[in-house]
All heavy atoms as a GROMACS GRO file, in nm:
protein
  595
    1MET      N    1   5.473   9.856  13.410
    1MET     CA    2   5.573   9.849  13.306
    1MET      C    3   5.608   9.705  13.267
    1MET      O    4   5.702   9.682  13.195
    1MET     CB    5   5.699   9.924  13.349
    1MET     CG    6   5.680  10.071  13.363
    1MET     SD    7   5.624  10.139  13.205
    1MET     CE    8   5.535  10.279  13.258
    2ARG      N    9   5.535   9.610  13.317
    2ARG     CA   10   5.563   9.470  13.285
    2ARG      C   11   5.544   9.444  13.136
    2ARG      O   12   5.619   9.366  13.077
    2ARG     CB   13   5.473   9.380  13.368
    2ARG     CG   14   5.502   9.236  13.349
    2ARG     CD   15   5.420   9.150  13.440
    2ARG     NE   16   5.454   9.012  13.413
    2ARG     CZ   17   5.401   8.910  13.472
    2ARG    NH1   18   5.309   8.930  13.563
    2ARG    NH2   19   5.435   8.788  13.442
    3ALA      N   20   5.447   9.509  13.074
    3ALA     CA   21   5.422   9.490  12.930
    3ALA      C   22   5.545   9.534  12.850
    3ALA      O   23   5.578   9.471  12.749
    3ALA     CB   24   5.299   9.568  12.887
    4ASP      N   25   5.612   9.639  12.894
    4ASP     CA   26   5.733   9.685  12.826
    4ASP      C   27   5.842   9.579  12.831
    4ASP      O   28   5.912   9.555  12.733
    4ASP     CB   29   5.786   9.814  12.888
    4ASP     CG   30   5.693   9.933  12.863
    4ASP    OD1   31   5.611   9.925  12.769
    4ASP    OD2   32   5.702  10.030  12.938
    5LYS      N   33   5.856   9.514  12.945
    5LYS     CA   34   5.957   9.409  12.960
    5LYS      C   35   5.926   9.290  12.870
    5LYS      O   36   6.015   9.234  12.806
    5LYS     CB   37   5.967   9.363  13.105
    5LYS     CG   38   6.028   9.467  13.196
    5LYS     CD   39   6.035   9.417  13.339
    5LYS     CE   40   6.093   9.521  13.431
    5LYS     NZ   41   6.099   9.474  13.570
    6VAL      N   42   5.799   9.254  12.865
    6VAL     CA   43   5.758   9.143  12.778
    6VAL      C   44   5.783   9.178  12.632
    6VAL      O   45   5.836   9.096  12.556
    6VAL     CB   46   5.610   9.107  12.802
    6VAL    CG1   47   5.559   9.007  12.698
    6VAL    CG2   48   5.590   9.052  12.941
    7THR      N   49   5.751   9.299  12.594
    7THR     CA   50   5.773   9.344  12.456
    7THR      C   51   5.922   9.340  12.422
    7THR      O   52   5.960   9.289  12.316
    7THR     CB   53   5.718   9.486  12.435
    7THR    OG1   54   5.578   9.486  12.464
    7THR    CG2   55   5.741   9.534  12.293
    8ARG      N   56   6.005   9.390  12.512
    8ARG     CA   57   6.150   9.387  12.487
    8ARG      C   58   6.203   9.244  12.479
    8ARG      O   59   6.287   9.212  12.395
    8ARG     CB   60   6.224   9.466  12.595
    8ARG     CG   61   6.213   9.617  12.579
    8ARG     CD   62   6.314   9.691  12.665
    8ARG     NE   63   6.309   9.656  12.806
    8ARG     CZ   64   6.234   9.717  12.898
    8ARG    NH1   65   6.157   9.817  12.863
    8ARG    NH2   66   6.237   9.678  13.024
    9LEU      N   67   6.151   9.156  12.564
    9LEU     CA   68   6.192   9.017  12.562
    9LEU      C   69   6.154   8.951  12.429
    9LEU      O   70   6.235   8.882  12.367
    9LEU     CB   71   6.129   8.940  12.678
    9LEU     CG   72   6.155   8.790  12.681
    9LEU    CD1   73   6.304   8.761  12.694
    9LEU    CD2   74   6.077   8.724  12.792
   10LEU      N   75   6.031   8.975  12.384
   10LEU     CA   76   5.988   8.917  12.256
   10LEU      C   77   6.069   8.971  12.139
   10LEU      O   78   6.104   8.897  12.048
   10LEU     CB   79   5.839   8.944  12.234
   10LEU     CG   80   5.745   8.868  12.327
   10LEU    CD1   81   5.601   8.913  12.307
   10LEU    CD2   82   5.758   8.718  12.308
   11GLU      N   83   6.102   9.098  12.144
   11GLU     CA   84   6.186   9.156  12.038
   11GLU      C   85   6.325   9.094  12.040
   11GLU      O   86   6.381   9.062  11.935
   11GLU     CB   87   6.194   9.308  12.055
   11GLU     CG   88   6.066   9.380  12.018
   11GLU     CD   89   6.071   9.529  12.051
   11GLU    OE1   90   6.169   9.576  12.112
   11GLU    OE2   91   5.973   9.597  12.016
   12SER      N   92   6.380   9.073  12.159
   12SER     CA   93   6.512   9.011  12.170
   12SER      C   94   6.510   8.868  12.118
   12SER      O   95   6.603   8.825  12.048
   12SER     CB   96   6.560   9.011  12.315
   12SER     OG   97   6.577   9.143  12.361
   13LEU      N   98   6.406   8.795  12.152
   13LEU     CA   99   6.394   8.657  12.104
   13LEU      C  100   6.380   8.653  11.952
   13LEU      O  101   6.438   8.567  11.886
   13LEU     CB  102   6.274   8.588  12.170
   13LEU     CG  103   6.291   8.553  12.317
   13LEU    CD1  104   6.159   8.503  12.375
   13LEU    CD2  105   6.400   8.452  12.336
   14SER      N  106   6.305   8.747  11.898
   14SER     CA  107   6.289   8.754  11.753
   14SER      C  108   6.421   8.784  11.684
   14SER      O  109   6.456   8.722  11.583
   14SER     CB  110   6.185   8.860  11.718
   14SER     OG  111   6.170   8.869  11.579
   15GLU      N  112   6.497   8.876  11.740
   15GLU     CA  113   6.629   8.909  11.684
   15GLU      C  114   6.723   8.789  11.693
   15GLU      O  115   6.797   8.761  11.598
   15GLU     CB  116   6.689   9.029  11.757
   15GLU     CG  117   6.620   9.160  11.726
   15GLU     CD  118   6.673   9.275  11.812
   15GLU    OE1  119   6.780   9.259  11.874
   15GLU    OE2  120   6.606   9.379  11.815
   16ALA      N  121   6.720   8.717  11.804
   16ALA     CA  122   6.805   8.600  11.821
   16ALA      C  123   6.766   8.492  11.719
   16ALA      O  124   6.853   8.426  11.660
   16ALA     CB  125   6.793   8.546  11.962
   17GLN      N  126   6.637   8.477  11.697
   17GLN     CA  127   6.590   8.379  11.599
   17GLN      C  128   6.640   8.416  11.459
   17GLN      O  129   6.690   8.330  11.385
   17GLN     CB  130   6.438   8.372  11.599
   17GLN     CG  131   6.382   8.279  11.494
   17GLN     CD  132   6.232   8.293  11.478
   17GLN    OE1  133   6.173   8.392  11.517
   17GLN    NE2  134   6.171   8.192  11.421
   18GLU      N  135   6.628   8.542  11.423
   18GLU     CA  136   6.673   8.586  11.292
   18GLU      C  137   6.823   8.564  11.275
   18GLU      O  138   6.870   8.521  11.170
   18GLU     CB  139   6.638   8.734  11.269
   18GLU     CG  140   6.489   8.761  11.261
   18GLU     CD  141   6.422   8.689  11.147
   18GLU    OE1  142   6.482   8.676  11.038
   18GLU    OE2  143   6.308   8.642  11.166
   19THR      N  144   6.900   8.595  11.379
   19THR     CA  145   7.045   8.575  11.374
   19THR      C  146   7.078   8.427  11.360
   19THR      O  147   7.162   8.389  11.277
   19THR     CB  148   7.111   8.631  11.501
   19THR    OG1  149   7.082   8.770  11.510
   19THR    CG2  150   7.262   8.611  11.498
   20LEU      N  151   7.012   8.344  11.437
   20LEU     CA  152   7.035   8.200  11.429
   20LEU      C  153   7.003   8.148  11.290
   20LEU      O  154   7.082   8.075  11.231
   20LEU     CB  155   6.949   8.128  11.533
   20LEU     CG  156   6.958   7.976  11.533
   20LEU    CD1  157   7.096   7.932  11.578
   20LEU    CD2  158   6.851   7.916  11.622
   21ILE      N  159   6.890   8.189  11.236
   21ILE     CA  160   6.850   8.142  11.103
   21ILE      C  161   6.947   8.190  10.997
   21ILE      O  162   6.990   8.114  10.911
   21ILE     CB  163   6.706   8.188  11.072
   21ILE    CG1  164   6.606   8.108  11.157
   21ILE    CG2  165   6.673   8.170  10.924
   21ILE    CD1  166   6.464   8.155  11.147
   22SER      N  167   6.984   8.317  11.001
   22SER     CA  168   7.068   8.371  10.894
   22SER      C  169   7.215   8.329  10.901
   22SER      O  170   7.281   8.317  10.799
   22SER     CB  171   7.058   8.524  10.892
   22SER     OG  172   7.114   8.578  11.009
   23GLU      N  173   7.267   8.306  11.021
   23GLU     CA  174   7.410   8.280  11.035
   23GLU      C  175   7.447   8.135  11.066
   23GLU      O  176   7.559   8.093  11.038
   23GLU     CB  177   7.469   8.371  11.143
   23GLU     CG  178   7.461   8.518  11.106
   23GLU     CD  179   7.519   8.607  11.213
   23GLU    OE1  180   7.580   8.555  11.309
   23GLU    OE2  181   7.503   8.729  11.202
   24CYS      N  182   7.358   8.060  11.125
   24CYS     CA  183   7.395   7.928  11.175
   24CYS      C  184   7.330   7.811  11.102
   24CYS      O  185   7.373   7.698  11.119
   24CYS     CB  186   7.361   7.918  11.323
   24CYS     SG  187   7.443   8.043  11.423
   25ILE      N  188   7.229   7.836  11.024
   25ILE     CA  189   7.155   7.728  10.961
   25ILE      C  190   7.182   7.728  10.811
   25ILE      O  191   7.173   7.833  10.747
   25ILE     CB  192   7.005   7.742  10.990
   25ILE    CG1  193   6.981   7.732  11.141
   25ILE    CG2  194   6.923   7.638  10.916
   25ILE    CD1  195   6.839   7.753  11.184
   26PRO      N  196   7.215   7.615  10.754
   26PRO     CA  197   7.240   7.607  10.610
   26PRO      C  198   7.118   7.652  10.529
   26PRO      O  199   7.004   7.639  10.574
   26PRO     CB  200   7.268   7.458  10.585
   26PRO     CG  201   7.301   7.401  10.718
   26PRO     CD  202   7.232   7.485  10.820
   27ALA      N  203   7.144   7.703  10.409
   27ALA     CA  204   7.037   7.760  10.326
   27ALA      C  205   6.923   7.662  10.300
   27ALA      O  206   6.806   7.701  10.302
   27ALA     CB  207   7.095   7.810  10.194
   28GLY      N  208   6.955   7.535  10.275
   28GLY     CA  209   6.850   7.437  10.249
   28GLY      C  210   6.756   7.421  10.367
   28GLY      O  211   6.634   7.416  10.351
   29ALA      N  212   6.812   7.412  10.486
   29ALA     CA  213   6.730   7.399  10.606
   29ALA      C  214   6.654   7.529  10.634
   29ALA      O  215   6.540   7.527  10.679
   29ALA     CB  216   6.817   7.362  10.725
   30ARG      N  217   6.719   7.641  10.606
   30ARG     CA  218   6.658   7.772  10.630
   30ARG      C  219   6.526   7.786  10.555
   30ARG      O  220   6.426   7.834  10.610
   30ARG     CB  221   6.755   7.882  10.587
   30ARG     CG  222   6.717   8.019  10.631
   30ARG     CD  223   6.820   8.123  10.594
   30ARG     NE  224   6.956   8.068  10.598
   30ARG     CZ  225   7.055   8.109  10.520
   30ARG    NH1  226   7.038   8.205  10.434
   30ARG    NH2  227   7.174   8.055  10.529
   31SER      N  228   6.524   7.740  10.429
   31SER     CA  229   6.400   7.753  10.351
   31SER      C  230   6.288   7.671  10.414
   31SER      O  231   6.172   7.714  10.414
   31SER     CB  232   6.424   7.712  10.206
   31SER     OG  233   6.452   7.574  10.197
   32HIS      N  234   6.320   7.556  10.471
   32HIS     CA  235   6.217   7.475  10.537
   32HIS      C  236   6.165   7.543  10.664
   32HIS      O  237   6.044   7.543  10.691
   32HIS     CB  238   6.271   7.337  10.572
   32HIS     CG  239   6.295   7.252  10.452
   32HIS    ND1  240   6.193   7.204  10.373
   32HIS    CD2  241   6.409   7.206  10.398
   32HIS    CE1  242   6.244   7.132  10.274
   32HIS    NE2  243   6.376   7.133  10.286
   33PHE      N  244   6.257   7.601  10.741
   33PHE     CA  245   6.215   7.670  10.862
   33PHE      C  246   6.129   7.792  10.831
   33PHE      O  247   6.031   7.821  10.900
   33PHE     CB  248   6.335   7.711  10.948
   33PHE     CG  249   6.402   7.594  11.016
   33PHE    CD1  250   6.536   7.572  10.998
   33PHE    CD2  251   6.330   7.508  11.096
   33PHE    CE1  252   6.598   7.464  11.060
   33PHE    CE2  253   6.391   7.401  11.159
   33PHE     CZ  254   6.525   7.378  11.141
   34LEU      N  255   6.166   7.865  10.727
   34LEU     CA  256   6.086   7.982  10.689
   34LEU      C  257   5.949   7.939  10.639
   34LEU      O  258   5.849   8.006  10.667
   34LEU     CB  259   6.160   8.066  10.586
   34LEU     CG  260   6.285   8.136  10.639
   34LEU    CD1  261   6.358   8.208  10.526
   34LEU    CD2  262   6.250   8.234  10.750
   35ALA      N  263   5.941   7.828  10.567
   35ALA     CA  264   5.811   7.777  10.520
   35ALA      C  265   5.725   7.735  10.640
   35ALA      O  266   5.604   7.761  10.642
   35ALA     CB  267   5.831   7.660  10.424
   36SER      N  268   5.787   7.674  10.740
   36SER     CA  269   5.710   7.633  10.858
   36SER      C  270   5.663   7.756  10.936
   36SER      O  271   5.553   7.756  10.992
   36SER     CB  272   5.791   7.540  10.947
   36SER     OG  273   5.897   7.608  11.009
   37ARG      N  274   5.744   7.860  10.936
   37ARG     CA  275   5.704   7.985  11.001
   37ARG      C  276   5.581   8.044  10.933
   37ARG      O  277   5.487   8.088  10.998
   37ARG     CB  278   5.821   8.083  10.994
   37ARG     CG  279   5.799   8.216  11.058
   37ARG     CD  280   5.926   8.297  11.047
   37ARG     NE  281   5.906   8.433  11.091
   37ARG     CZ  282   5.996   8.528  11.078
   37ARG    NH1  283   6.113   8.501  11.024
   37ARG    NH2  284   5.971   8.649  11.119
   38ARG      N  285   5.580   8.038  10.800
   38ARG     CA  286   5.466   8.088  10.723
   38ARG      C  287   5.341   8.006  10.757
   38ARG      O  288   5.233   8.060  10.779
   38ARG     CB  289   5.494   8.081  10.574
   38ARG     CG  290   5.379   8.131  10.489
   38ARG     CD  291   5.413   8.123  10.339
   38ARG     NE  292   5.314   8.191  10.260
   38ARG     CZ  293   5.196   8.137  10.225
   38ARG    NH1  294   5.166   8.016  10.261
   38ARG    NH2  295   5.110   8.207  10.154
   39GLU      N  296   5.356   7.874  10.763
   39GLU     CA  297   5.242   7.788  10.795
   39GLU      C  298   5.189   7.816  10.935
   39GLU      O  299   5.068   7.814  10.959
   39GLU     CB  300   5.280   7.640  10.780
   39GLU     CG  301   5.302   7.598  10.636
   39GLU     CD  302   5.178   7.615  10.549
   39GLU    OE1  303   5.066   7.587  10.597
   39GLU    OE2  304   5.193   7.658  10.433
   40ALA      N  305   5.279   7.841  11.029
   40ALA     CA  306   5.236   7.875  11.165
   40ALA      C  307   5.156   8.005  11.165
   40ALA      O  308   5.053   8.015  11.232
   40ALA     CB  309   5.358   7.886  11.257
   41LEU      N  310   5.201   8.103  11.089
   41LEU     CA  311   5.127   8.230  11.080
   41LEU      C  312   4.991   8.210  11.016
   41LEU      O  313   4.891   8.269  11.060
   41LEU     CB  314   5.208   8.333  11.001
   41LEU     CG  315   5.332   8.387  11.071
   41LEU    CD1  316   5.416   8.470  10.975
   41LEU    CD2  317   5.293   8.469  11.193
   42LEU      N  318   4.983   8.126  10.913
   42LEU     CA  319   4.855   8.098  10.850
   42LEU      C  320   4.760   8.028  10.948
   42LEU      O  321   4.640   8.055  10.950
   42LEU     CB  322   4.874   8.014  10.724
   42LEU     CG  323   4.940   8.086  10.607
   42LEU    CD1  324   4.974   7.986  10.496
   42LEU    CD2  325   4.852   8.198  10.554
   43GLY      N  326   4.816   7.939  11.030
   43GLY     CA  327   4.735   7.873  11.132
   43GLY      C  328   4.681   7.971  11.234
   43GLY      O  329   4.564   7.966  11.272
   44LEU      N  330   4.767   8.064  11.276
   44LEU     CA  331   4.721   8.168  11.369
   44LEU      C  332   4.613   8.254  11.308
   44LEU      O  333   4.516   8.290  11.375
   44LEU     CB  334   4.840   8.256  11.412
   44LEU     CG  335   4.938   8.191  11.508
   44LEU    CD1  336   5.060   8.280  11.527
   44LEU    CD2  337   4.872   8.161  11.641
   45ARG      N  338   4.627   8.285  11.180
   45ARG     CA  339   4.525   8.365  11.112
   45ARG      C  340   4.392   8.292  11.111
   45ARG      O  341   4.287   8.352  11.133
   45ARG     CB  342   4.568   8.400  10.970
   45ARG     CG  343   4.463   8.486  10.898
   45ARG     CD  344   4.512   8.547  10.772
   45ARG     NE  345   4.535   8.448  10.670
   45ARG     CZ  346   4.584   8.474  10.550
   45ARG    NH1  347   4.620   8.597  10.519
   45ARG    NH2  348   4.601   8.379  10.462
   46SER      N  349   4.395   8.160  11.088
   46SER     CA  350   4.272   8.082  11.089
   46SER      C  351   4.206   8.084  11.227
   46SER      O  352   4.084   8.096  11.239
   46SER     CB  353   4.300   7.937  11.049
   46SER     OG  354   4.341   7.931  10.915
   47LEU      N  355   4.289   8.073  11.332
   47LEU     CA  356   4.234   8.081  11.467
   47LEU      C  357   4.172   8.217  11.494
   47LEU      O  358   4.064   8.227  11.554
   47LEU     CB  359   4.345   8.054  11.569
   47LEU     CG  360   4.397   7.911  11.576
   47LEU    CD1  361   4.518   7.904  11.669
   47LEU    CD2  362   4.288   7.816  11.622
   48LEU      N  363   4.239   8.323  11.450
   48LEU     CA  364   4.184   8.457  11.469
   48LEU      C  365   4.055   8.477  11.391
   48LEU      O  366   3.959   8.536  11.442
   48LEU     CB  367   4.288   8.563  11.428
   48LEU     CG  368   4.407   8.577  11.521
   48LEU    CD1  369   4.511   8.669  11.459
   48LEU    CD2  370   4.364   8.629  11.656
   49ASP      N  371   4.051   8.429  11.268
   49ASP     CA  372   3.929   8.439  11.187
   49ASP      C  373   3.812   8.371  11.256
   49ASP      O  374   3.701   8.424  11.261
   49ASP     CB  375   3.950   8.378  11.048
   49ASP     CG  376   4.035   8.465  10.958
   49ASP    OD1  377   4.055   8.585  10.990
   49ASP    OD2  378   4.083   8.412  10.856
   50ALA      N  379   3.836   8.252  11.311
   50ALA     CA  380   3.730   8.180  11.380
   50ALA      C  381   3.684   8.256  11.504
   50ALA      O  382   3.563   8.265  11.531
   50ALA     CB  383   3.777   8.040  11.418
   51ALA      N  384   3.778   8.313  11.578
   51ALA     CA  385   3.742   8.390  11.697
   51ALA      C  386   3.663   8.514  11.660
   51ALA      O  387   3.565   8.549  11.726
   51ALA     CB  388   3.868   8.428  11.775
   52ILE      N  389   3.701   8.580  11.552
   52ILE     CA  390   3.629   8.699  11.506
   52ILE      C  391   3.488   8.660  11.463
   52ILE      O  392   3.391   8.729  11.495
   52ILE     CB  393   3.706   8.768  11.391
   52ILE    CG1  394   3.833   8.832  11.445
   52ILE    CG2  395   3.619   8.871  11.322
   52ILE    CD1  396   3.931   8.876  11.338
   53ASP      N  397   3.475   8.549  11.391
   53ASP     CA  398   3.344   8.504  11.346
   53ASP      C  399   3.252   8.474  11.463
   53ASP      O  400   3.131   8.499  11.456
   53ASP     CB  401   3.357   8.380  11.257
   53ASP     CG  402   3.416   8.413  11.121
   53ASP    OD1  403   3.419   8.532  11.083
   53ASP    OD2  404   3.461   8.319  11.053
   54ARG      N  405   3.306   8.422  11.572
   54ARG     CA  406   3.224   8.391  11.689
   54ARG      C  407   3.172   8.517  11.758
   54ARG      O  408   3.074   8.511  11.832
   54ARG     CB  409   3.303   8.307  11.789
   54ARG     CG  410   3.320   8.164  11.746
   54ARG     CD  411   3.372   8.077  11.861
   54ARG     NE  412   3.495   8.125  11.921
   54ARG     CZ  413   3.617   8.089  11.882
   54ARG    NH1  414   3.633   8.004  11.783
   54ARG    NH2  415   3.724   8.138  11.943
   55THR      N  416   3.234   8.631  11.734
   55THR     CA  417   3.190   8.754  11.801
   55THR      C  418   3.083   8.828  11.723
   55THR      O  419   3.029   8.927  11.772
   55THR     CB  420   3.309   8.850  11.822
   55THR    OG1  421   3.359   8.892  11.695
   55THR    CG2  422   3.418   8.786  11.904
   56LYS      N  423   3.049   8.782  11.604
   56LYS     CA  424   2.949   8.851  11.523
   56LYS      C  425   2.810   8.830  11.580
   56LYS      O  426   2.781   8.732  11.646
   56LYS     CB  427   2.956   8.801  11.379
   56LYS     CG  428   3.084   8.842  11.311
   56LYS     CD  429   3.082   8.806  11.167
   56LYS     CE  430   3.210   8.858  11.103
   56LYS     NZ  431   3.220   8.823  10.965
   57GLU      N  432   2.722   8.925  11.549
   57GLU     CA  433   2.583   8.916  11.590
   57GLU      C  434   2.517   8.796  11.522
   57GLU      O  435   2.553   8.763  11.409
   57GLU     CB  436   2.510   9.044  11.550
   57GLU     CG  437   2.559   9.167  11.623
   57GLU     CD  438   2.531   9.163  11.772
   57GLU    OE1  439   2.426   9.108  11.812
   57GLU    OE2  440   2.615   9.212  11.849
   58PRO      N  441   2.420   8.733  11.585
   58PRO     CA  442   2.354   8.616  11.524
   58PRO      C  443   2.296   8.644  11.386
   58PRO      O  444   2.309   8.563  11.296
   58PRO     CB  445   2.244   8.582  11.624
   58PRO     CG  446   2.290   8.638  11.754
   58PRO     CD  447   2.371   8.760  11.719
   59SER      N  448   2.234   8.760  11.364
   59SER     CA  449   2.176   8.790  11.233
   59SER      C  450   2.284   8.809  11.128
   59SER      O  451   2.267   8.772  11.012
   59SER     CB  452   2.089   8.916  11.242
   59SER     OG  453   2.168   9.026  11.281
   60GLU      N  454   2.396   8.862  11.168
   60GLU     CA  455   2.507   8.882  11.075
   60GLU      C  456   2.571   8.748  11.039
   60GLU      O  457   2.607   8.722  10.924
   60GLU     CB  458   2.611   8.974  11.140
   60GLU     CG  459   2.721   9.019  11.049
   60GLU     CD  460   2.818   9.113  11.119
   60GLU    OE1  461   2.782   9.172  11.222
   60GLU    OE2  462   2.931   9.126  11.068
   61ALA      N  463   2.586   8.659  11.138
   61ALA     CA  464   2.646   8.528  11.114
   61ALA      C  465   2.556   8.440  11.029
   61ALA      O  466   2.603   8.357  10.952
   61ALA     CB  467   2.677   8.460  11.246
   62ALA      N  468   2.423   8.455  11.041
   62ALA     CA  469   2.330   8.372  10.964
   62ALA      C  470   2.339   8.403  10.816
   62ALA      O  471   2.318   8.315  10.732
   62ALA     CB  472   2.188   8.395  11.013
   63GLY      N  473   2.372   8.524  10.779
   63GLY     CA  474   2.383   8.561  10.638
   63GLY      C  475   2.514   8.522  10.575
   63GLY      O  476   2.532   8.533  10.455
   64LYS      N  477   2.606   8.473  10.654
   64LYS     CA  478   2.738   8.437  10.603
   64LYS      C  479   2.733   8.298  10.542
   64LYS      O  480   2.678   8.206  10.599
   64LYS     CB  481   2.839   8.442  10.717
   64LYS     CG  482   2.980   8.428  10.671
   64LYS     CD  483   3.075   8.451  10.784
   64LYS     CE  484   3.215   8.440  10.729
   64LYS     NZ  485   3.314   8.464  10.827
   65LYS      N  486   2.797   8.281  10.426
   65LYS     CA  487   2.797   8.153  10.357
   65LYS      C  488   2.885   8.051  10.427
   65LYS      O  489   2.841   7.946  10.467
   65LYS     CB  490   2.842   8.170  10.212
   65LYS     CG  491   2.746   8.250  10.128
   65LYS     CD  492   2.798   8.265   9.989
   65LYS     CE  493   2.709   8.356   9.906
   65LYS     NZ  494   2.764   8.380   9.775
   66SER      N  495   3.013   8.080  10.437
   66SER     CA  496   3.108   7.989  10.501
   66SER      C  497   3.233   8.066  10.537
   66SER      O  498   3.260   8.171  10.481
   66SER     CB  499   3.144   7.873  10.407
   66SER     OG  500   3.220   7.921  10.299
   67PRO      N  501   3.311   8.012  10.631
   67PRO     CA  502   3.435   8.082  10.668
   67PRO      C  503   3.531   8.099  10.551
   67PRO      O  504   3.607   8.193  10.545
   67PRO     CB  505   3.497   7.992  10.776
   67PRO     CG  506   3.386   7.909  10.827
   67PRO     CD  507   3.287   7.896  10.714
   68SER      N  508   3.527   8.007  10.455
   68SER     CA  509   3.621   8.017  10.344
   68SER      C  510   3.582   8.125  10.244
   68SER      O  511   3.660   8.161  10.158
   68SER     CB  512   3.632   7.882  10.272
   68SER     OG  513   3.506   7.846  10.218
   69SER      N  514   3.459   8.177  10.252
   69SER     CA  515   3.417   8.280  10.158
   69SER      C  516   3.469   8.418  10.195
   69SER      O  517   3.456   8.512  10.119
   69SER     CB  518   3.264   8.284  10.148
   69SER     OG  519   3.209   8.328  10.271
   70ARG      N  520   3.528   8.429  10.311
   70ARG     CA  521   3.581   8.557  10.359
   70ARG      C  522   3.705   8.594  10.278
   70ARG      O  523   3.794   8.515  10.258
   70ARG     CB  524   3.618   8.541  10.506
   70ARG     CG  525   3.665   8.667  10.567
   70ARG     CD  526   3.683   8.645  10.714
   70ARG     NE  527   3.718   8.774  10.769
   70ARG     CZ  528   3.771   8.789  10.886
   70ARG    NH1  529   3.791   8.687  10.962
   70ARG    NH2  530   3.801   8.909  10.929
   71SER      N  531   3.711   8.719  10.234
   71SER     CA  532   3.829   8.760  10.158
   71SER      C  533   3.941   8.792  10.256
   71SER      O  534   3.920   8.850  10.361
   71SER     CB  535   3.798   8.882  10.070
   71SER     OG  536   3.812   9.000  10.143
   72ARG      N  537   4.060   8.749  10.220
   72ARG     CA  538   4.175   8.768  10.308
   72ARG      C  539   4.283   8.842  10.234
   72ARG      O  540   4.304   8.823  10.116
   72ARG     CB  541   4.230   8.633  10.353
   72ARG     CG  542   4.135   8.557  10.440
   72ARG     CD  543   4.197   8.428  10.482
   72ARG     NE  544   4.110   8.363  10.578
   72ARG     CZ  545   4.118   8.238  10.607
   72ARG    NH1  546   4.207   8.161  10.550
   72ARG    NH2  547   4.037   8.184  10.694
   73GLY      N  548   4.355   8.922  10.308
   73GLY     CA  549   4.472   8.989  10.253
   73GLY      C  550   4.591   8.899  10.266
   73GLY      O  551   4.581   8.782  10.303
   74SER      N  552   4.705   8.950  10.233
   74SER     CA  553   4.826   8.869  10.243
   74SER      C  554   4.909   8.915  10.361
   74SER      O  555   4.899   9.028  10.405
   74SER     CB  556   4.907   8.879  10.115
   74SER     OG  557   4.948   9.013  10.096
   75ILE      N  558   4.988   8.823  10.412
   75ILE     CA  559   5.078   8.853  10.523
   75ILE      C  560   5.219   8.844  10.468
   75ILE      O  561   5.261   8.742  10.414
   75ILE     CB  562   5.062   8.752  10.638
   75ILE    CG1  563   4.922   8.759  10.695
   75ILE    CG2  564   5.167   8.777  10.746
   75ILE    CD1  565   4.897   8.655  10.802
   76ASP      N  566   5.293   8.954  10.478
   76ASP     CA  567   5.431   8.954  10.431
   76ASP      C  568   5.520   8.904  10.544
   76ASP      O  569   5.528   8.964  10.649
   76ASP     CB  570   5.473   9.096  10.391
   76ASP     CG  571   5.615   9.102  10.341
   76ASP    OD1  572   5.668   8.997  10.300
   76ASP    OD2  573   5.673   9.212  10.343
   77ILE      N  574   5.583   8.788  10.521
   77ILE     CA  575   5.671   8.731  10.624
   77ILE      C  576   5.816   8.732  10.580
   77ILE      O  577   5.901   8.678  10.646
   77ILE     CB  578   5.627   8.589  10.662
   77ILE    CG1  579   5.635   8.497  10.543
   77ILE    CG2  580   5.491   8.589  10.726
   77ILE    CD1  581   5.623   8.351  10.577
   78SER      N  582   5.843   8.795  10.467
   78SER     CA  583   5.981   8.801  10.420
   78SER      C  584   6.057   8.908  10.497
   78SER      O  585   6.000   8.999  10.554
   78SER     CB  586   5.985   8.830  10.270
   78SER     OG  587   5.926   8.956  10.244
   79ASP      N  588   6.186   8.895  10.496
   79ASP     CA  589   6.269   8.993  10.568
   79ASP      C  590   6.318   9.100  10.474
   79ASP      O  591   6.341   9.091  10.364
   79ASP     CB  592   6.390   8.924  10.633
   79ASP     CG  593   6.341   8.836  10.747
   79ASP    OD1  594   6.239   8.869  10.808
   79ASP    OD2  595   6.408   8.734  10.772
   0.00000   0.00000   0.00000
Protein backbone atom coordinates (compact mmCIF):
# COMPACT_ATOMS: atom_id res chain seq x y z
CA MET A 1 0.00 0.00 0.00
CA ARG A 2 3.00 2.31 -0.17
CA ALA A 3 1.94 3.49 -3.64
CA ASP A 4 -1.37 4.66 -2.15
CA LYS A 5 0.47 6.76 0.42
CA VAL A 6 2.69 8.30 -2.24
CA THR A 7 -0.35 9.08 -4.38
CA ARG A 8 -2.15 10.72 -1.46
CA LEU A 9 0.97 12.71 -0.59
CA LEU A 10 1.34 13.96 -4.17
CA GLU A 11 -2.33 14.91 -4.28
CA SER A 12 -1.97 16.81 -1.00
CA LEU A 13 1.09 18.64 -2.27
CA SER A 14 -0.72 19.54 -5.46
CA GLU A 15 -3.69 20.90 -3.51
CA ALA A 16 -1.36 22.91 -1.26
CA GLN A 17 0.38 24.33 -4.32
CA GLU A 18 -2.93 25.36 -5.87
CA THR A 19 -4.05 27.00 -2.62
CA LEU A 20 -0.76 28.84 -2.26
CA ILE A 21 -0.89 30.07 -5.85
CA SER A 22 -4.53 31.14 -5.75
CA GLU A 23 -4.63 32.75 -2.30
CA CYS A 24 -1.15 33.94 -1.39
CA ILE A 25 0.57 35.05 -4.58
CA PRO A 26 -0.30 38.29 -6.39
CA ALA A 27 -1.88 37.93 -9.83
CA GLY A 28 1.18 39.26 -11.68
CA ALA A 29 3.49 36.73 -10.06
CA ARG A 30 0.90 33.98 -10.47
CA SER A 31 0.95 34.30 -14.25
CA HIS A 32 4.74 33.85 -14.25
CA PHE A 33 4.55 30.78 -12.03
CA LEU A 34 1.85 29.23 -14.20
CA ALA A 35 3.94 29.92 -17.33
CA SER A 36 6.94 28.24 -15.70
CA ARG A 37 4.74 25.28 -14.80
CA ARG A 38 3.74 24.98 -18.45
CA GLU A 39 7.39 25.11 -19.53
CA ALA A 40 8.27 22.39 -17.02
CA LEU A 41 5.52 20.18 -18.44
CA LEU A 42 6.75 20.80 -21.98
CA GLY A 43 10.25 19.83 -20.86
CA LEU A 44 8.94 16.61 -19.35
CA ARG A 45 7.09 15.86 -22.58
CA SER A 46 10.33 16.28 -24.52
CA LEU A 47 12.08 13.87 -22.17
CA LEU A 48 9.27 11.34 -22.57
CA ASP A 49 9.30 11.69 -26.36
CA ALA A 50 13.04 11.00 -26.43
CA ALA A 51 12.63 7.97 -24.17
CA ILE A 52 9.81 6.63 -26.35
CA ASP A 53 11.90 7.15 -29.49
CA ARG A 54 14.76 5.14 -27.96
CA THR A 55 12.44 2.15 -27.48
CA LYS A 56 11.51 1.87 -31.15
CA GLU A 57 12.80 -0.93 -33.33
CA PRO A 58 15.89 -0.03 -35.40
CA SER A 59 14.02 -0.34 -38.72
CA GLU A 60 11.22 1.87 -37.44
CA ALA A 61 13.65 4.51 -36.13
CA ALA A 62 15.60 4.56 -39.43
CA GLY A 63 12.48 5.64 -41.32
CA LYS A 64 11.85 8.54 -39.00
CA LYS A 65 12.85 12.00 -40.24
CA SER A 66 13.47 13.85 -36.98
CA PRO A 67 12.06 14.12 -33.47
CA SER A 68 10.44 17.43 -34.37
CA SER A 69 8.39 15.83 -37.17
CA ARG A 70 6.33 13.92 -34.62
CA SER A 71 2.80 15.26 -34.25
CA ARG A 72 1.93 16.24 -30.72
CA GLY A 73 -1.33 16.89 -28.99
CA SER A 74 -1.89 19.61 -26.49
CA ILE A 75 -1.64 19.47 -22.73
CA ASP A 76 -4.31 21.36 -20.83
CA ILE A 77 -2.72 22.87 -17.74
CA SER A 78 -5.43 25.36 -16.92
CA ASP A 79 -7.56 24.95 -13.85
